[in-house]
N, C-alpha and C positions, 0 to 999 in steps of 0.2 A: 504494500500500500504506500503511495507517495506520502511524503512528510506533510504536505499541505492538506491532506485528507484525514490525518490522524487527529484524534481527540486530544485535548490538552492533558488529560489525565494519563493517557498512554505515552505522550511525549515526555511528560514529567518523569514517568517511570524509566523511560529509556535513558535519561540523563541523571537519574537518581536525585531528583529535586522534589520537594513537597509540592503537590499540585496547587496549594494555596499560595505558596511563595512564587511559583511560576505565574499564576494569575495576577498577583500583585505587580510583578515585573512587566507583564504584558500591558497592564492597565496604568502603568507609570505611577504606581503608588510606592514603588521600591526600585532602587537601582540594582542591576545584577552584580553579584560579587565576582571576584576574580575566578573563583572555582567554577562558577556557572559559565563564565566566558570561555574558559579553557575547555569545559565539557562541550560547549556548542561547537568549538573548533574541532574537537575529536569526533563528535557525532556527525559533523558534516564532512568528515574525511578531509579536513583542511580546506574545503572549498570556501569556507567563511572563516578565515584566520582570526585568532584572538586580537591581533593588532587592529583589524578592521573594526571589531566591536569597540575596542578602546577609543579609536578615533571618532567613531559615531558618538560615543558618550561625551567625549571632549568637546565636540562641536555643539551638542545639545547644551552643555554647561556654558559654553561661550555665548550661545544665543540667549540663555537665561540672564547671564551677567549684563549683556547689552540691552535687553528689552524689559526686564522685570525691575522697574524702578522701586517697587515696594521693598525689595531687599535693601537697597541703599537707604531708603527712608527709615526702615526699621533699625538699621545699624548706625544711623546718624547720631542717635542719642548716646551711643557709647564712645563717641569721639569728643574729647574735652576741648581740643584746640585744633584749628585748621591752619595749614601753612598760608602765608599771606601772598604767595605768588602762584601762578598757574602756567603750565607749559602749553596750554591750548589757546 
């Protein structure tokens, strides 16, 4: 059976991950751990190398940093003093 036709529970068993954890990763409630990324690489017979997954996660994080202003606003209260110059 092709991977894309498998149920999440079956796929979770194939990579030895709790189905709930897999669901949380798929629905972006949790980030995949390194062990899961390496298991995905092994499961795909290296067709989807671990480095590809890490790069995707890095790009997602960069996008969040650029576009989610609430993170900066939440952290602003923790900074006691700002520098008086700007490079931009």
